[in-house]
ZAGU-748134 format. One record per residue: residue in three letters; x, y, z of N, C-alpha, C, O in turn. Coordinates in steps of 0.02 Angstrom, whole numbers, plus 50000, padded with zeros to 5 digits. Layout:
<pts>
ALAXYZXYZXYZXYZ ...
</pts>
This chain:
<pts>
UNK500424994050000500005000050000500445006350000500915006850039 UNK500285010949955500685017049949500545021750009499965022850026 UNK501065024350039500985029050095500895036050067501295038350027 UNK500375039350090500235046150066500755050950093500915050850153 UNK501035055150050501565059750070501355067050071501695071250100 UNK500785068550039500545075450037499805075650054499425071150038 UNK499625081050088498935082250105498635087150055498955092150037 UNK498045085650031497705089849982497245094750018496785092750054 UNK497375101150007496995106450041496455109449997496545110149936 UNK495905111050029495405115449999495385121850039495565121950098 UNK495165127250007495105133750041494405136450029494185136849971 UNK494065138250082493385140950077493395148150102493565149550159 UNK493205152850057493245159950073493905162650046494435160650069 UNK493865167049997494475168949959494645176249965494785179549915 UNK494635178850026494825185750039495575186450047495965182150027 UNK495775192150077496495193750081496885188550121497445186750102 UNK496605186150175496985181450217497075174750181497575171350191 UNK496595172950138496655166750099497245167250050497595162350039 UNK497335173150020497905174149975498565173050013499015169649988 UNK498625175850072499235175250111499355167950131499915165450128 UNK498825164650151498855157550170499095153250112499545149150119 UNK498795154350054498945150149996499645151449969499975146849945 UNK499875157649972500565159049951501065154849992501535151949964 UNK500955154650057501405150650099501315143150086501805139450084 UNK500695141050076500565133950063500925131550000501235126350000 UNK500875135549947501145133449883501895134349877502215131149836 UNK502185138649919502895140249912503345137249967503945136349957 UNK503045135650025503475134050082503285127650120503585126250172 UNK502805123850096502575118050135502615111750092502155110350053 UNK503135107850098503225102050054502735096350065502635092150021 UNK502425095950125501965090450138501235092050120500775088550140 UNK501135097550083500465099850067500405101949994500885103949962 UNK499785101349969499635103349900498965107149899498485104949930 UNK498945112749865498315116249855497925112649801498155112149743 UNK497335109949818496955106049770496335109549745496185109449685 UNK495955112849790495315115849769495165122049810495355122449869 UNK494825126849779494605132849814493875134149799493605131949748 UNK493545137649845492825139049836492655145949861492905148249913 UNK492215149249824491915155549845491175155149826490955150349794 UNK490795160149846490085160249827489985162349755489435161849728 UNK490525164749724490505166849654491005162649614491605162549630 UNK490765159149563491195154549526491765158149491492325155649489 UNK491635164049463492165167649428492725169649476493315169349459 UNK492525171849536493035173649585493465167549603494075168149610 UNK493135161949611493505155849628493975153849571494535151749582 UNK493735154449509494135152549451494745157049444495295154749429 UNK494655163549456495205168249452495735166749505496335166849491 UNK495505165249566495955163449620496345157049603496945156649612 UNK495985152149577496295145749560496825146649505497355143449508 UNK496685150849456497165152149403497805155249430498355153649409 UNK497715159949478498295163449505498775158649540499385159649539 UNK498505153449572498925148949611498975141849581499195137249614 UNK498765141249518498815134849482498495129149522498785123949533 UNK497875130449541497495125749582497095121049536496875123149483 UNK497005114849556496675109849514495935111149503495675110349448 UNK495585113249556494855113949551494625120649582494925123149629 UNK494095123349554493785129349583493025128249583492745125449536 UNK492705130649637491995129549645491645136049664491925140249698 UNK491025136649641490615142449656490165141549716489705145449727 UNK490285136249754489905135249816490325131049864490755127149842 UNK490215131849928490565127949978490325120649977490705116049992 UNK489695119749959489415112949954489795108749903489955102949915 UNK489955111849846490315108249794491015106349817491255100849803 UNK491345110749854492005109149882491945103449931492365098949932 UNK491435103649973491335098350023491245091549991491425086450020 UNK490965091449931490825085049897491405082449855491365077049826 UNK491955086249852492535084049814492905078549854493165079949908 UNK492925072449828493225066949867493985067349873494275063649913 UNK494295071649834495025072149835495305076949886495905077349896 UNK494865080749919495075085649969495125082350037494645079350060 UNK495695083050070495795080150136495595084950192495285082950241 UNK495775091250184495685096250238495495102850206495715104450151 UNK495085106650242494875113250217495075118650266494965118150326 UNK495375123850238495515129950276494915134550267494775136650211 UNK494575136150321493975140450319494185147550335494395149150390 UNK494115151950285494335158950291493765163750276493875169350252 UNK493155161650290492575166050282492565171050341492975170550386 UNK492085175750339491985180050397491775175650456491435170650447 UNK491985177650517491895173050573491175171350593491075165850619 UNK490665175550582489995173050599489745167450553489255164150569 UNK490085166450497489915160850452490275154450470490125149150443 UNK490745154850515491175149050528490785142850547490935137350523 UNK490285143550591489945137450614489615133650557489715127650550 UNK489235137150515488875133750462489355130750411489225125350385 UNK489905134250397490385131750347490785125950375490885120850341 UNK491015126550437491375121050469490945114850474491165109350460 UNK490325115750494489865110150500489785106450434489775100350432 UNK489725110250380489655107350313490245102750297490155097150275 UNK490845105150309491435101250292491535095250338491725089850315 UNK491405096150402491465090450447490975084950429491145079050430 UNK490375086850411489865081850393490035078250328489765072850314 UNK490475081250288490705078050226491395074850234491725073250185 UNK491605073950296492215070150309492865073750298493385070650287 UNK492855080450301493465084350291493745086750359493365088850402 UNK494395086250367494715089650423494655097150412494595099450355 UNK494685100950467494575108250461495085112050502495205110750561 UNK495395116950469495785122250502495385128550492495305130850435 UNK495135131450546494685137250540495025143450566495325143550619 UNK494975148850526495305155050544495045157650611494465156450629 UNK495475161350646495305164050711494855170250703494915173650653 UNK494405171750750494195167150803493825161250773493425162150726 UNK493935155350799493615149450771492865150350769492545148750719 UNK492575152750824491865154050828491745160150872492195162350908 UNK491145162850869490995168850907490705167250976490615171751017 UNK490555160950989490285159051054490455151851071490605147851027 UNK490445150351135490655143751160490195138251136490425132651123 UNK489545139551132489085134451111489265131751041489245125751029 UNK489445136350996489645134150929490275129950932490325124850897 UNK490765132050973491375128050980491205121051005491445116050977 UNK490795120551057490645114051087490295109451037490455103551032 UNK489825112250999489465108250950489935105650896489915099750878 UNK490355110050870490795107950815491365103450840491565098850804 UNK491615104550900492125100150928491845093150938492185088150926 UNK491225092750961490895086250970490795082750904490895076750897 UNK490585086650853490485083750787491135081050758491155075650730 UNK491675084950766492325082750741492545076250775492805071650742 UNK492435075850840492615069850877492205063850853492475058350844 UNK491555064850844491125059450820491345056950751491305050950737 UNK491565061550709491755059850641492485057450636492695055150583 UNK492855057850690493555055950688493975060650647494405058550608 UNK493835067250655494155072350613494515077550656494375078350716 UNK494965081050624495345086350656494975092950648494775094750593 UNK494875096550703494615103450702495085107750743495145106750804 UNK495415112550710495915116650744495815123950725495675125550667 UNK495885128350774495875135450762496555137650733497075135350756 UNK496535141950683497155143950648497525149450687497595155050663 UNK497775147650746498165152350786498895151250770499255147650805 UNK499115154350716499775153050688500345155150734500885152250732 UNK500235160250776500785163050816501105157850862501705158150874 UNK500715153150888500985148450936501365142650903501665138550938 UNK501345142250837501675136850801502355139150773502745134950750 UNK502495145650775503145148050752503705144550790503645143650851 UNK504245142750757504805139450792505075143350851505245140450902 UNK505105150050845505375154050900504935153450962505185152851018 UNK504275153550952503825152951010503855145851039503825145051100 UNK503925140950996503995134051022504635133251062504655129651112 UNK505175136651041505795136551080505705139951147505975137651198 UNK505325145351148505185148851211504785144351258504945143851317 UNK504275141151232503865136651273504305131051303504235129351361 UNK504735128251261505165122851284505625125151340505735121551389 UNK505905131251333506355133951384505985134951450506235133051503 UNK505385137751446504975138951507504825132251541504855131751602 UNK504645127351501504465120751529505075117351560505045114751616 UNK505635117251523506225113651547506525116751610506815113251651 UNK506465123351617506755126751674506245128251729506395131651778 UNK505635125751720505095126851769505045134151789505015135851848 UNK505045138451739505055145651751504375148051776503855146351748 UNK504395152051828503785155151855503665161751818504125165851811 UNK503045162751796502845168951764502335172451808501875169251832 UNK502415179051817501905182551857501565188251820501055190751843 UNK501835190551762501495195751724501575194551649502095192251625 UNK501045196151612501055196051539500735202451514500185204251534 UNK501085205951469500815211951437500865210951362501405209951334 UNK500285211351328500285210551256499675214151227499155214551259 UNK499745216651167499195220051134499255219051058499785217551032 UNK498685219951025498675219750952498185225250931497585224750943 UNK498445230350899498015235850878498295239750820498885241350819 UNK497865241250772498045245350714497495250350700496905248750707 UNK497695256350681497205261450665496865259950599497195258450549 UNK496205260350598495805259950537495315265750536495005267350587 UNK495245268850479494745274150472494045271050478493915265750450 UNK493605274450514492935271750524492565271050458492545275750418 UNK492295265150447491895263650387491355258750407491495252950419 UNK490745261150411490195257050436490055251050391489725246350411 UNK490315251250329490185245750282490715240250286490605234750261 UNK491275241750318491805236650321491645231450375491285232950423 UNK491905225450367491775220250416491995222250486491675220450535 UNK492545225850491492815227850556492315231750598492285230850659 UNK491915235950565491465240450601490725238350594490285242050615 UNK490595232650564489915230550550489675225650604489925220050608 UNK489185227650645488945223150697488605216950670488615211650702 UNK488295217450611487975211650581488475206250562488305200350557 UNK489095208250551489635203650533490105202250591490665199850582 UNK489865203850652490255202550714490925205950713491435202950729 UNK490925212350693491545216150693491755218050763491455215850812 UNK492265222250767492505224550832493185221850850493425217050821 UNK493495225050900494185223450919494245216650953494725212950941 UNK493775214950996493835208851035493905202750990494385198850996 UNK493425201950945493425195950903493945196250847494235191150830 UNK494055202150820494505202550762495235201950782495615198250750 UNK495455205550834496165205450851496295203750925496855201850942 UNK495795204450968495895202751038496065195451049496395193651097 UNK495835191351003495955184151008496695182451011496885177651043 UNK497125186450977497845185050976498155185551046498455180751070 UNK498075191351077498395192451142498075188151197498425185951242 UNK497425187051193497105182551241497385175551234497485172051284 UNK497505173351174497795166751163498485166251195498645161251227 UNK498895171451187499555171451217499505170751293499845166651324 UNK499065174751323498995174651396498755167751420499045164851466 UNK498225165251389497955158851411498445153151398498495148551439 UNK498795153351342499285148051327499835147851380500045142451401 UNK500075153651401500595153851453500325151551520500685148351559 UNK499695153051534499385150351595499355142651593499525139351641 UNK499145140051536499105132751528499795129551535499875124351567 UNK500295132751505500975130151505501255129651576501625124951591 UNK501085134451618501365134851686500875132451739500975133551799 UNK500335129151717499835126551764499545131951808499435130951868 UNK499435137851779499155143551815498405144251799498185142751744 UNK498035146551848497315147551839497185153751797497505158951806 UNK496705153151750496485158951711495905162151748495355159351749 UNK496025167951777495495171351815495045175251768495215176651711 UNK494455177051793493995181151754494275188351752494415191151804 UNK494345191251692494645197851688494165203551702493555202851694 UNK494435209151724494075215451722494165218151651494715218051624 UNK493625220651622493655222551551493455229851543492955232151571 UNK493845233551505493705240551491493635241451416494095240051378 UNK493055243951395492925245251324492905252751312492665256551354 UNK493145254651253493085261651232492925261951158493095257451120 UNK492575267351139492425268551069492685275451049492555280351084 UNK493045275750994493325282050970492865285550921492935291550909 UNK492385281950893491905284750846491205284350876490965278850890 UNK490885289950885490235290150919489695286150882489225283750913 UNK489765285550816489265282050777489385274450774488995270750744 UNK489925272250804490105265150801489645260850844489435262850898 UNK489495254750820489095249950857489495243850878489225238850901 UNK490155244150869490585238650889491095241050940491195247050948 UNK491415236350974491955238151021492575239850980492805235850940 UNK492845245850991493425248050952494085247450989494615246650959 UNK494055247651055494655246851096494445243051159493935244451189 UNK494855238151178494695234251237495345232551274495855231151243 UNK495305232551341495855230251381495595225151432495115226551468 UNK495905219351433495745214151481496275214251536496875213751521 UNK496055214951598496525215251654496415209051698495895208351730 UNK496905204651698496875198451737497255199251802497825201651802 UNK496945197251856497255197551922497215190551952496695188651981 UNK497745186751945497725179851969498425176951976498895180551993 UNK498495170451962499155167351965499645171151921500225172251940 UNK499415172951861499795177251816499385183551804498835183151777 UNK499665189251822499325195551807499415197151732499955196151704 UNK498895199551702498935200951631498595207451612498075209251639 UNK498905210951565498595216751533498605215351458499125215351426 UNK498015214151432497935211851363497505216851326496925217951344 UNK497775219951273497415225151238497275223351166497605219151136 UNK496765226751138496595225851067496235232051042495845235051079 UNK496365233950980496035239850952496005239450876496455236750844 UNK495465242150848495415242950776495455250350757495375252150699 UNK495565254650807495595261950795496225265050823496315271150818 UNK496665261150853497285263850882497865259150866497795253050865 UNK498445262250855499065258350848499325256750918499465261350957 UNK499395250450934499625248451001500325245450996500565243550943 UNK500645245051054501335242551058501395235551030500955231351041 UNK501925234350993502005227950957502455223050992502565217550967 UNK502715224751050503105220151089502665216851142502225220051170 UNK502795210551156502485207151213503025206351266503595204451251 UNK502835207751329503315207251384503045202251436502485202851459 UNK503455197351452503285192051499503805192151555504405192051541 UNK503575192351618504055192951673503885188251730503315186151740 UNK504415186651768504345182651828504915184451875505315188851859 UNK504965181151932505485182751981506195182451954506625186351973 UNK506325177751908507005176751881507045177851806507555176251775 UNK506515180551776506505180651703506175186951676505695189551706 UNK506425189351621506105194651582506155192651508506695191551482 UNK505585192151476505555189851407505245195251364504715197951380 UNK505575196851309505305201751261505225198251194505715196151164 UNK504605197851171504475195451103504425201651060503965205651068 UNK504885202551014504965208850980504455209850923504005205750913 UNK504545215350888504065218250840503605213050808503825207850784 UNK502955214750808502435210050787502515203450824502665198250795 UNK502415203850889502515197950932502085192150909502245186350923 UNK501535193550873501085188150850501385184350790501125179250769 UNK501945186950763502355183150715503045182350746503535185250720 UNK503105178550799503725178650840504325175650804504325169750785 UNK504835179850795505445177650761506075179650801506605176650792 UNK506005184750844506565187350882506345188150955505905192250969 UNK506635184250999506445184351070507075185251112507565181551104 UNK507065190051158507595190751208507335187751273506805189751298 UNK507695182851299507495179251359508045180151412508555176651411 UNK507925184851457508415186251510508255181851570507725182651602 UNK508705177251586508575172451639509205171351679509715169251652 UNK509175172751744509735171751790510375175051764510915172051765 UNK510305181251741510885185151720511125184051650511605187351628 UNK510805179551613511015178251544510455179651495509865178851511 UNK510645181851434510155182851381510165176851335510645175851297 UNK509645172751339509585166951296509195169251234508585168251229 UNK509545172251187509225175151128508955169751083509295164851068 UNK508325170651061508015165951014507895169650948507515174450946 UNK508225167350896508155170350829507945164850781508305159850772 UNK507375165650749507135160650701506715164050647506105164150652 UNK507045166950596506675170350543506195165650507506355159750495 UNK505605168150490505105164150455505325162550384505655166550351 UNK505135156550361505285154650291504865158650242505085160350188 UNK504245160150263503775163650219503415169050257503715172950293 UNK502745169250249502355174350281502105172550350501775176650382 UNK502255166550373502065164550441501505159350444501395156450497 UNK501165158250388500625153250387500905146250377500575141250390 UNK501525145850352501805139350333501845134550391501795128450382 UNK501945137150452502045132550509501395129150530501395123250546 UNK500845132850530500215129650549499995124850494499705119550509 UNK500115126550431499935122050376500325115550381500035110150377 UNK500975116150390501405110250396501215105950457501215099850453 UNK501045109350512500845105750573500205101850562500175095950580 UNK499695104950534499055101550522499145095750474498885090350485 UNK499525096950420499645091550372500005085650404499845079850390 UNK500485087050447500855081750481500395077650525500445071450527 UNK499945080950561499465077350603499035072750561498915066950580 UNK498795075250505498355071150461498745065250434498485059650434 UNK499345066250411499755060850383499905055550436499975049650420 UNK499955057750499500095053050554499455050450587499475046750636 UNK498875052550559498225050550585498135052250659497885048350699 UNK498365058350676498265061050743497765066850738497865071450699 UNK497245066550777496695071250767496585075950825496025078350836 UNK497125077250863497145082550912497825085950905498335082650899 UNK497815092650907498455096250902498745097150972498405099251018 UNK499395095650978499735096851041500025103851045500265105951098 UNK500005107650990500275114450988499735119750991499815124851024 UNK499175118450956498615123250956498055119850995497635116450966 UNK498055120851059497625117151106496885118851097496695124651096 UNK496475113551093495755114551090495505117651155495045121751154 UNK495805115751211495605118551276495735126151278495325129951304 UNK496305128251250496465135351249495985139151204495745144451222 UNK495835136251145495345139451100494685140551136494395145951132 UNK494455135451171493805136051205493825141351259493355145351266 UNK494365141551298494415146451352494425153551325494115158051353 UNK494795154651270494835161351241494155163451214493945169151224 UNK493805158951179493135160551154492665162251212492275166951207 UNK492715158551267492285159851325492425166751354491955170351372 UNK493065168651360493235175351386492945180751341492645185551365 UNK493025179951275492775185051229492025185551231491745191051235 UNK491685179951229490955179951229490685183051293490255187451291 UNK490935180851351490695183451415490805190851420490365194551443 UNK491395193151400491555200251405491105204551361490875209851382 UNK490985202251300490555206051255489835206251281489515211551281 UNK489575200551302488885200251326488795204551388488295208151394 UNK489265204251435489195207951498489295215451489489135219351534 UNK489545217551432489665224651420489225227551364489385232651334 UNK488665224151351488175226951305488285225551232487955228551189 UNK488755221051216488885219351146488665212251129488975208751089 UNK488115210051161487895203151151487705201751078487715195951057 UNK487545206951040487355206050969487965204550925487875203450865 UNK488565204450953489165202950914489375195550917489865193650885 UNK489015191450955489235184550964488755179550931488685173850955 UNK488425181650878487955177250844488295173550786488865174950768 UNK487935168750758488155165250698487665166650642487075168050654 UNK487905166050580487485166950521487435160250486487945157050472 UNK486835158050472486745151750437486815152850362486745148150323 
</pts>
């Protein structure tokens, strides 16, 4: 029997992030092949497929789901569509890597995680930052030296001009800072808590809006007071600091510029700087693609790097915070 050496990928939703994902897939991941793409418009799918020399293009997600040659689908639609699209692919026997945030509420996560388990399939949130080699080296160092962490400071924020029609500012499309970019820094905080067996406490949350006509959260800060104190920020209307700082009694860690694409880390521990330098091969998506493909080829259907437990905890924090602060209309799903 021939051993399969490459995983065949499908892509559902062909916006900007799909282009970045596919460039890395086709140029930097030897264990993967782009096989099929799908959009709601056939011409758009065909144009995308031509650009990346893809075998098949479809004008519906249903058609992609029915393609027997596709092993795994990267779901890159707007996040309120994630549940219905993920459910479609799981029910058709496809593994799924779903763009962050995986879902807008915990109930959707629980339903889809249960479905994936029933089907014997992989369902993973596309949190690429934690799969970068530099971050994996950092995690290994913390684990091997039993390092205690007591504070984490991280933020993700970029200025965008207010546009009520864009997804970022559209409440019907679950826009806002928490779901769009807050997921990154929350993931870092919760992952470090999990790594060090620390309790994730309920945060105090502060929301601000810079545009009076806005109906979404534009700036948010999560303040955690627990085993690890955390200040986690996110904004779609402000440029925020791009370094993440992690500290403990014997350690100071700086993840440098664009910490969510970690390639340069200074790790000061017991008087020494254990510098971690690991430039990315491509745009940063290559590591999660390679990881998911490796799991599928090895018939392992849980990721040890992108934890399902962490995904669920982060979604729960986001949902609870939005609902308790008057943004409950941002955590819905679209069928």
